[in-house]
Structure formats: C-alpha cells, structure tokens
C-alpha positions in Angstrom: 28.5 -4.9 17.9 29.1 -4.3 14.0 30.6 -6.9 12.2 32.2 -6.5 9.0 31.8 -8.7 6.0 35.2 -8.4 4.0 34.0 -11.0 1.4 31.3 -8.7 0.5 33.9 -5.8 0.6 36.0 -7.4 -2.1 32.9 -8.1 -4.1 31.6 -4.6 -4.3 35.0 -3.3 -5.3 34.3 -0.6 -2.8 37.5 -1.0 -1.1 38.9 2.6 -1.5 35.7 4.2 -0.4 35.3 1.8 2.4 38.8 3.1 3.9 37.6 6.7 3.4 34.3 5.9 5.1 36.2 4.4 8.1 38.5 7.4 8.3 35.6 9.6 8.3 33.7 7.6 10.6 36.6 7.8 13.2 36.9 11.5 12.7 33.1 12.1 13.0 33.2 10.1 16.2 36.2 11.9 17.7 34.7 15.2 16.7 31.3 14.5 18.2 32.7 13.3 21.3 35.0 16.5 21.6 31.9 18.7 20.9 30.0 17.0 23.6 32.8 17.1 26.0 33.4 20.8 25.2 29.9 21.5 25.8 30.1 19.8 29.1 33.3 21.6 30.0 31.3 25.1 29.6 29.1 24.1 32.4 30.4 25.7 35.5 29.7 22.8 38.0 31.3 20.3 35.9 34.1 22.6 35.0 34.5 23.1 38.8 34.4 19.1 39.5 37.1 18.6 37.1 39.6 21.3 38.3 39.0 19.9 41.8 39.2 15.9 41.2 41.0 15.8 38.0 43.1 19.0 37.6 45.5 17.5 35.3 42.8 16.5 32.7 41.2 20.0 33.1 44.3 21.9 32.6 45.3 19.7 29.8 42.0 20.6 27.9 41.8 24.2 28.9 44.1 25.0 25.5 42.0 22.9 23.6 38.6 24.4 25.0 40.0 28.0 24.1 40.9 27.2 20.6 38.2 24.8 20.1 36.7 26.7 16.9 39.9 26.5 15.3 40.1 22.8 15.9 36.6 22.3 14.7 37.5 24.2 11.6 40.2 21.6 11.0 37.6 19.0 11.1 35.2 20.9 8.8 37.7 21.4 6.1 38.6 17.6 6.2 34.7 17.2 5.8 34.2 19.5 3.1 37.0 18.1 0.9 35.7 14.6 1.4 32.3 16.1 0.3 33.6 17.8 -2.7 35.4 14.7 -3.9 32.4 12.5 -3.7 30.5 15.4 -5.7 33.0 15.3 -8.3 33.0 11.4 -8.7 29.1 11.6 -8.4 29.3 14.0 -11.4 31.9 11.8 -13.5 29.8 8.5 -12.8 26.7 10.3 -13.6 25.0 9.0 -10.4 22.1 11.8 -10.4 20.3 13.2 -13.4 22.0 16.7 -12.9 25.5 17.3 -11.6 23.9 19.9 -9.1 21.6 17.4 -7.5 24.4 15.8 -5.3 24.5 18.9 -2.6 20.5 19.0 -2.3 20.5 15.0 -1.6 23.2 15.3 0.9 22.3 18.6 2.2 23.0 17.4 5.9 26.7 17.2 4.9 26.8 20.9 4.3 24.5 21.9 7.2 26.7 20.0 9.8 29.8 21.8 8.4 28.3 25.0 9.9 30.6 25.8 13.2 27.4 26.6 15.3 26.1 24.1 17.9 22.9 23.7 16.4 24.1 22.8 13.1 26.6 20.4 14.4 24.1 17.9 15.2 23.7 17.3 11.9 27.0 15.5 11.8 25.4 12.6 13.3 23.5 12.1 10.2 26.5 11.9 8.2 27.4 9.0 10.4 24.2 7.3 9.9 24.6 8.0 6.2 28.0 6.4 6.2 26.7 3.0 8.0 23.6 3.0 5.8 26.1 2.9 2.6 28.3 0.2 4.2 24.8 -1.5 4.9 23.6 -1.3 1.4 26.7 -3.2 0.3 26.3 -5.7 3.0 29.9 -5.0 4.5 28.2 -4.4 7.8 24.8 -5.7 8.9 22.8 -3.1 10.9 20.0 -5.5 11.6 22.5 -7.5 14.1 22.9 -4.4 16.4 20.8 -3.9 19.4 20.6 -0.1 18.5 19.0 -1.0 15.2 16.6 -3.2 16.7 15.8 -0.9 19.4 14.8 2.1 17.1 13.2 -0.4 14.5 10.8 -1.9 17.4 9.7 1.5 18.5 9.5 2.8 15.0 7.0 0.0 14.1 5.0 0.8 17.4 4.7 4.2 16.2 3.6 3.3 12.9 1.2 0.7 14.1 -0.5 3.1 16.6 -0.8 5.7 14.1 -2.0 3.6 11.1 -4.5 1.7 13.5 -6.1 4.9 14.6 -6.3 6.0 11.0 -8.0 2.9 9.8 -10.5 2.7 12.6 -11.4 6.4 12.0 -11.8 5.6 8.2 -13.9 2.4 9.0 -16.0 4.5 11.5 -16.8 7.1 9.0 -17.7 4.3 6.4 -20.0 2.8 8.9 -21.7 6.0 9.7 -22.1 6.6 6.0 -23.7 3.2 5.1 -25.9 3.3 8.1 -28.2 5.9 6.7 -27.0 8.6 8.5 -25.6 10.5 5.6 -26.6 10.9 1.9 -23.8 8.9 0.4 -25.6 6.2 -1.2 -27.8 9.0 -2.8 -24.7 10.9 -4.0 -23.3 7.9 -5.5 -26.5 7.1 -7.4 -26.9 10.7 -8.6 -23.2 11.9 -9.1 -21.7 8.7 -10.4 -24.2 6.4 -11.6 -26.7 8.8 -13.2 -24.1 10.8 -15.3 -23.2 7.4 -16.8 -26.4 5.9 -17.7 -25.9 6.0 -21.4 -22.6 4.3 -20.9 -24.2 1.4 -18.6 -27.1 1.0 -21.0 -24.7 0.4 -23.8 -22.8 -2.0 -21.6 -25.8 -4.0 -20.5 -26.9 -4.0 -24.1 -23.5 -5.2 -25.4 -23.3 -7.8 -22.7 -27.0 -9.2 -23.7 -25.9 -9.1 -27.3 -22.8 -11.0 -26.4 -24.8 -13.8 -24.6 -27.3 -14.1 -27.0 -24.8 -14.6 -29.7 -22.9 -17.2 -27.7 -26.0 -19.2 -27.2 -26.8 -18.8 -30.8 -23.2 -20.4 -32.0 -23.5 -23.7 -32.9 -20.3 -24.9 -30.9 -20.1 -22.2 -28.0 -23.7 -22.3 -27.1 -24.4 -26.1 -27.1 -24.2 -26.6 -23.5 -26.5 -23.8 -22.7 -28.9 -24.7 -25.5 -29.0 -28.3 -24.2 -29.7 -27.2 -20.5 -32.5 -25.2 -21.6 -34.0 -27.8 -23.8 -34.0 -30.3 -21.0 -35.5 -27.8 -18.5 -38.2 -27.2 -21.2 -38.9 -30.8 -21.7 -39.2 -31.6 -18.4 -41.5 -28.7 -18.0 -43.6 -30.0 -21.0 -43.6 -33.7 -20.1 -45.0 -32.9 -16.8 -47.6 -30.6 -18.0 -51.1 -32.3 -17.3 -52.5 -31.2 -20.7 -49.7 -32.8 -22.5 -49.6 -36.0 -20.6 -53.2 -36.7 -22.1 -51.6 -37.1 -25.6 -50.0 -40.2 -24.4 -53.4 -41.6 -24.3 -53.5 -41.3 -28.1 -52.9 -44.8 -29.7 -50.0 -45.1 -31.8 -49.0 -41.4 -32.7 -49.3 -40.1 -28.9 -45.6 -40.4 -27.8 -44.5 -39.2 -31.2 -46.4 -36.1 -30.8 -45.3 -35.5 -27.2 -41.8 -35.9 -28.2 -42.2 -33.6 -31.2 -44.1 -31.0 -29.0 -41.2 -31.2 -26.5 -38.4 -30.4 -29.3 -40.5 -27.8 -30.9 -41.1 -25.9 -27.6 -37.7 -26.2 -26.7 -36.3 -24.9 -29.8 -38.9 -22.1 -29.6 -37.8 -21.1 -26.2 -34.1 -21.1 -27.0 -34.6 -19.0 -30.2 -36.7 -16.6 -28.1 -34.2 -16.4 -25.6 -31.5 -15.3 -28.2 -33.7 -13.0 -30.1 -34.5 -11.2 -26.9 -30.9 -11.0 -26.0 -29.7 -9.9 -29.6 -32.5 -7.2 -29.7 -31.6 -5.6 -26.4 -30.6 -2.2 -27.6 -29.4 0.5 -25.2 -32.7 2.2 -25.8 -34.6 -0.8 -24.7 -32.4 -1.3 -21.7 -33.1 2.3 -20.6 -36.8 1.8 -21.0 -36.8 -1.3 -18.8 -34.7 0.3 -16.2 -36.9 3.4 -16.2 -40.4 2.0 -16.5 -40.1 -2.1 -16.4 -38.9 -2.4 -12.7 -41.3 -1.9 -9.7 -40.2 -0.1 -6.6 -38.6 -2.5 -4.1 -41.0 -3.8 -1.7 -40.9 -3.8 2.0 -39.4 -7.2 2.3 -36.8 -6.1 -0.6 -35.8 -3.2 1.6 -35.7 -5.1 4.9 -33.1 -7.4 3.0 -31.1 -4.5 1.9 -31.2 -3.2 5.3 -30.1 -6.9 6.7 -27.1 -6.8 4.0 -26.0 -3.3 5.2 -26.1 -4.6 8.8 -23.9 -7.7 7.8 -21.4 -5.0 6.1 -21.4 -2.9 9.5 -20.8 -5.9 11.7 -18.0 -7.1 9.4 -16.5 -3.6 9.5 -16.9 -3.6 13.4 -14.8 -7.0 13.6 -12.2 -5.6 11.2 -12.0 -2.6 13.8 -11.7 -4.8 16.7 -8.9 -6.8 14.9 -6.9 -3.6 13.8 -7.3 -2.3 17.2 -5.3 -5.0 18.7 -2.1 -3.7 19.8 0.2 -6.5 18.5 3.4 -4.6 19.3 2.6 -5.7 23.2 2.7 -9.4 22.1 6.1 -8.8 20.6 7.2 -7.0 23.8 5.9 -9.8 25.9 
C-alpha cells in the first residue's frame, strides 16, 4: 500500500506536478484496465460467458467495445498533451543538454501512444516512471511496498546467480593460467616486463640512489647508520682475531674500539657508495649477468607459493558459490 508523505511534497515544491501525476496515474490505470478487459471481451468463450451470466454488463460494454479505438484515441490525446507540456517545461528549465533529448529519454511515452496492442504495453512503463518520480522526491516510498520487495528480491537473485558464475569462471581461468598449463607467465615476462627493462633499470637505479642519499644524510640516515654501526661492531667484537687485541696491555682495548669504529664507518660508506653508483647500466648488467639461475629449491618454493595462491582462489570460489539468497528466503 502506497503511503503519501505530504510534508515532503510541500518541501519539493512539486505540488502542481504531483496533481498532474495523480491524474495521469488514474487515467493510465483506467486505460490499462479497459485494454485488458477489452482484450478479454474479444475471447469468444469469455464473451459468451458474460452474455450468459452477466448480460447487462455485456450489453452495456458492447458499444464501448465497438468504439474502443475512438475511446483509446481520447486517452492518447490526453497523454500526448501532457507529454508535450512536460517537454516544453524541460526546454524552459534546461533539464537536458539539448532540447531534443526529452523525447529520446522518454521514448516509452511516445511508443505507448501508438494505438496497437503491442505498443500499449509501454504505457505500463509510464506508470513506473511516474512512481519513480514520486519516489525520487520521497513523496511515496516504494520500498515499503510488497511488489517492490518481491521484484527486488528476485532481481538480486538473478544478479547474484549471474555474477557468481562469472566470478567462478574468471577465477577458474586464473587458476588454469597460473598452474602452468598456459604461457601466461612467460607472456607477462616477454610482453610486459621485457619492453620496459630500461624503465625498470632507471627506477631501480633511482631507488638505490635515493636510499644511498638518505643513509648519507646526517639527519635522515642517522638511525640506519647507527644500526649498521652496531651490527658491524658486534661482528668485529666477536671476531677471534680481534679479540686477541684485548691481551695487549694498556692499548689493546683502545685499538679494539678504534678498529670497530673504523670498520663501521668503512662499511657504511661502502654501502652508500655502492647505492649511489648504481647506474641503470649497472642494474641491467647485474640482472643479466650477476644473478644465477634459480636452484631446485627456489623453483620448488615458487611452485609452493603458486599452490598457496591456487588454494586461496579455490576457497574464494567456494565462498562465491554459496547461494546467499537462499538464506534470505529461509
């Protein structure tokens, strides 16, 4: 049951149009009921039944049936007048970018005015458009109606079933591609990565330069240099040869501390120099010649990672395949 919100009607300042919509809604309902009844009146069995059981109604309706096209044209003329009024208002208020957009957007209004049986069905869309317009201004709330909930539920069922099957199909194709049955990974390497080798080399070079400059910066790289220095100091201090220096009387500890500091500074500076000297050409040379082929263990790890991805996708497919609309129906 539709409930009208008259407070929202006053706020929307659409009262004149609401009155017109109410009139058109009533006329469309009457017109569609007449069309349905007239179509049934043409059925011989129904016509005979009416003349037999309700002769007064059959005789009263017979003139309407004989002149139904003329009566329908009266409705059509009213519908067309309302359509052209709305078109004129739309042009005046510049609702659309071009003045001639209105009949294309509201094509169903014009098609529904064609006085043939197949075109008359589109008058139902005119009722829906009026209800949608009232719903947009919150004059009526279609969500409170059983008809809306019915169609909304089965629309969601249709969308869920369709989307689930599409998602499962896409994920299955991804599983097949990453399992090694296709050359997708090789194509990614040859068609995506290879043409961008120079760009990737420059990016890695700029990244290394940025990290090197950050470490060399007195403020930004202080924590990194401190961490490296502590790690180097621990390594030097735990070295067996360096530990023998502690046996030297008086100067042993001083030499050890001096050696720790010197080695730490050398290591930090070496790392900074290495990063700052990492040109795109050197990056490319390291990638092409400095990396050995993956070992059997690394290849096994790669397959294990791909297996984890495959199992994850399988779980996603199982989750997507669950028909959630059945839970709502229960």
